[in-house]
Residue, then its C-alpha position, 0 to 999 in steps of 0.5 A: m569508603i570512597i564511592a567513586d562518581e558516576t560516569p556519564t555513560l553510566a548515567r545515561w544508561k541508568g536514565i534509559l533503563r528508568a525511561v523503559r520501567r516508566d514507559g513499559t506498562p503503556a507499552l505492554f498495554l498497547i500490545g494487549a489492546t492490539a490482541l483485543f482488537f484483533w480477537p475475531l482472528w485468535i479466537a474465532g479463526y477469522r481473517f480480514p478484510k472482508g472479501g479478500g481485498d488487495l491483501w489476498g487478491q494482489l498482494y499475497p500471490v506476488w508475496s508468495f512468488v518472491a518468497e518462492e524464488l528467494r528460497r531458490g536463492v533469486l531475488p525477483l525484480w520481474n514476475p513472469r506469472m502475470l500478464g506478459g510479466d511484470p516489473i514487481f520491483s517498480e511497484g511499491q504496493y508489492g512492497l519489495f523494499n518494504p522492510l515489514n514484508w521481509p520476515l514474510f519472504l523468509a517463508s514459503p509457502i507463506p502462512p496465512g497466520w503470518v500475513l495476518l499478524r503482519g497486518a495487525f503489526s502496522l497498527w501497533l506500530a502506529g500506536v507505538g510511534m504515536y505514544v513515543y512522539l507525543r511523550r518525547s516531543p518538545i512540542w507536546r511532552l504529554g503524560r503517560s495517560a494522555a499519550l496512550t489515549g492518543a496512541l489508542a485513537y490513532m491506531f484504531s482509527d477508521p483509516f486503518v481499519v478500512h486498509l487492513g486489506h492493504p497493509q502498505f497504506n497502513d505502513a505509510m500512515a504508521w511511520l507518520p508519527w515516527a517521522l515527526a518525532g525523527v524531525d524533533q530530533a534532526a532539528r536540534r542536534t546534528h548528530r541526530i540527523p540520521l535519526g530524522a532520516l530514517p523514518i522518513a525513508l521507512l515512510l517512503l518505502s512503505g510503498h503506497g504513493q497516496a499515503a506517502l505523499y500525504g504523510m510527507i506534506a504532514v512532515g514538511l509542514y511540521a519541520f517548517g514550523q519547527a524552523v520557524e519557532g527556532g527564530w534567528p539564527r537557530g531557525f536557519y541552522r534548523i532548516g539546514r538540518l531538516a533539509l539534509a534530513g529530508l534528503l537523506g531519507i529520500a536518498l535511502a528510499a530511492p530504490s523504491l522511489l525512482p523505479g516507481l516514478e519510472r513505471l507511473p506514466m506506463t500504468d493503467r492510472a496514468g492512462v485515465p484522462l485528467e478530466q475523469r479522475r474523479g471518485y473516492e472523494f470524501p462526501p461532506a455528509m460523512l462528517i457525522d461519521f466522526l461521531s459514529p461510523l455506524f451512522h452510514g454503515r461500517g464496512a462495504d456490505q453496510f454502506w449506504l450512501p451512493a458515493n464510493r465507499v470511503e474511511s470516515g476518519y473516525a477516531g472515536s467519539v471519546t477522542l472527539y469529546l477529548a479533542l473539543l476540551g484540548v483545542f479550546g484549553t489551549l488556543r493560546f499555544r500556537w501548536t494548537w493552530g497548527l494542528i487545526g490548520l493541518g486537520t482543515l487542510a486535509l479535510l478540504f483536500s479530501l473533498g476533491y473536486q467538491g472543495p476549493l483545494y483539490p481543484a487548484l492542485a489537480r494538475l500539478p505533478l503527483f497530485s494529478e496521480t492521486w485523485k482518490t482524495a478521500r485517503a487524505i482524511y487520515l491526517v484528520s484522524f491523526a490530528l484528532a488523536i493528537a487534540g484528544a490526547m491534549g484533552v486528557e492533559q488539560l484534565r491535569r492542568l485545568r482547574p476542577r471547577t473548569v473541568i466540572l463545567w465542561a463535563m456538565a456541558l458534555s453530559m447535556g450534549g449527550l442527552v440532547l444527542w440521545g433524544i435526537a438520534p431518531r431524528w437524524a437517522a431518519e435520512a437512512p434507509e428504513g430497516p437495519a440501516r436506520a436501526r444501526a444509525v440510531t444505535g450508533l449515535r445513542f452509543a456516542a451519547f452514552l459514551a459522552w456521559g462516560t467520558a464526562l464522569s471520568s473527566w470529573a473523577i480525574s479532575q477531583g485528584r483521583t489519580w488511580l482513575r487516569p487509566a479510565l479514559p483510555l479504557l473507555l476509548t479502547a472498549e469503544l474502538v474494539a466494540l465498533g471496529a474489531t468485526a468491521e472488516a473480519e470474516p471467517s477464513p476460507p478453507h485452505r485447500d487446492p482448487h480443482p486438484q485433478a485439473l492441476r495434476f493435468l496441467r502439470a503433467d505437461p512439461g511444455w512452456f505455456r500459459v494458462d488463460v481463464d475465460p471471464a465466465a470462469r474467474d469465479l470458479w478458478p481465479p487467475i491468482a489461483l494459477q499464479m499461486a500454483g506456479f502457472e503463468v496466466p495473461q491476467g494481473t491481479g486488478n492492480p490499477m498500476e499495471l502496465r497499461e499497454f499490455n492490458i490494452l492489447r490483452w482486452w482489445i483482442p476480440s476472441a481466442t481465434h484472432p491471430a493476435y491472441r496466438m501471440l500471448g503463448v496460451k496453450y490451455i483455457v479454463v472454461p465453465k463446465g460444459a462451455p462449447p469450444g471457443g472456435e476452430g483450433i479449440w477443443p476440450v482436453f480435460v473434463d473431469d472436474p464438476a465445475i470447470d473444463i480445460h480446452l487446448h488451443t492448437r494454434a497457440l504459438p510458442r513462447v519464443w519463435l523466429v520470424y524473417r519479415t518485419e514491418v517497421v512502425g513509428h509508434y504503439g498506436e500504429a503497431l496496435k492497430r496492425v496487430l489487431d487486424e484480422h489478417f495479421r499473421p504473427e508467425e510470418i511477420a513482425v510489427v517493430q518499432n523503429g527496428p530493422r526491416l527484414n524481408g527474407e525467408g529461412r528456417g530455425r531452431i530455438g532451445v530454452a537453456r534458462y528462463s527465470p524471473n530476471e534472466v532468459i538464455l536461448d540457444v538459436e540456430t537460423d539460416a538467415p537473419a531472423l527477428l527472434i520474438l519473446s512473448d514477454t513484456f518490452y519494459p526499460g531495463w532488459q538488456a540483450t546480448v548475442d554471443s556476449l555482444r550487447v544488442p538492442i531489443y525492439r518493441t515488437n508486436a505492440v508489447f513483446r520484445g524482439v532481438e535481431v539474430p544473424p545466421g548461424r548458431h548463437r546464444v541469446t541472453l536477456r537480463f534484467r538490469p534496470g537502470s532506475l534500480r542501480i542509480g536508486l541503489g547508489m543514492a541509498m549507499i551514499g545517503g547511508l554512508m553520509g548519515l553514518v558520517l553526520g552521526v559519527a562526526g556530530k556526536r564527537r564534536r558534541 
């Protein structure tokens, strides 16, 4: 009988199947660990984060709007429901281009359970990425137990827990190990350059600028180390391949990056003077929280330091103990020093102006906008997780006598920690805070003994005990982190149903404002979710600054400038007196709120026949905030047409959608058509299909000059930054495909 030799393809598939069987158990373990960590959600019906956070207060209303419009067949680049409209495509934190959000956009309404599952998925993705990276990287090549320990330490570290309310930040952290694994591939084979570019693109598409910037710095340093290690001429070729992978990754992410960079100078955050860009810096006192996050309090409701609440960087005291063994056992390994360097740089940067590094970078582009430096602490957690995994690997490689000595030293350290815990905790406020601090330190001491015992058993050749350390770490991280940001889910019901029916009964086109005293009674985001347009945002620091300045500088609802906002109804607390002349109650049947009618509000679109031309925003703002300004008679136009006539006209709304406005206008004299939506680059106007300019009108709105007669005026949102970004992504994708196919054939 003749048996044919295996073909290379068959051998390759057999190798893949063996790898799947070999690493399948750890992958399933990570799924189980994620489910265990989120037990308050599945068992107790809780949600995260506490207080709703950005997830429910900023992201969910926008996600729901996107899903609703997609169901209608429209990809919304512009959201008219908040402020005077917002270009949501250019705010990466809304995640319009983040692939992990796309499953949510396919459901309308989006089930809250899907949102929670999507947030939990980021942690699992981080764990799998770290496991794959530590197992497959030619730098580390760790065993399964070691790689699993590193994965658990990273995915459940404090930065992930703190940002459960902002999954875009967690996404950037989750893609970091995948990006480093991609660097490993791209550095060694030309046809694997696309494998290096894709995770870089996904990291950038995550949408959080600070997390992505810190992650890309780590990727850049790692790529530099790979190139240097290659020697000459191998290192030269590695530099070329890695540079190409980075450029392709940036090109693939260009549809999000270019609009974001265009928007950045227009935001509230960019308007903060450089000398005031402080706060959210990592306090040096929180170094002890790497040992136990209970020392200063887990969660904003327990945190007692006077500093802003920041993540501690805690990745488990078990991880910390193992990291000591991993570092000191591999000091001759050059990448150990690279790991130490990364952690040190991240820690120094996170100190902000308290440290030596950030003051030297504060005035550089991008760094000047990332002044919440404490968030860089996640790179310290990342380095600790790898060092902890190296510690587990050292238990297999070091002599048993060396491990026994280390275990004995660790046990003695735990004994000392148990004894001095009350003394260290004396700086905490008396009461529950001090009790938590003592408990946290003594729990860390107990884990020191557990780590020492497990390490001794493994060093004695008891291989069946190798899962002990991952299990011990899982128990620690779940015990201290599972409930840190979990709270009972609020009841899902429509607030103020009678008031909603009253507002929906009005077929007009208007905005609904919420008085500051009523925001806790009926938040503006609830009205957005119900489909109404409101002149408030979601509290995002990346909102458009100029509209917010106008909105909050208007002194009262009776001021002439307030009439431009198109606010017909104002929600006020129950029994509140009318807000002034022309404002009176029209709905009082709700036990908590009333609704007042603003009778002097201008329509959402109107015509004026006189203009006042100014040169810049400051002049326009000063003019429209004058108490004698009459927006129904005159418009303040920046570098626009001069009109000084009289006339009459009529406007019909043919279409109003997120990306397009179509109006039928009839006027007997030259007029300026004013739409009370925010002026923003990318809007294009035509009058009877002829392109015409859009003028910044009344400080923040859009104006279009219309000649006498009957005309169709169309405004479409076609941002050039998005078109260029899509073009770059298409070119990058094509180049990646060519490199992959051609390189593989050449090989």
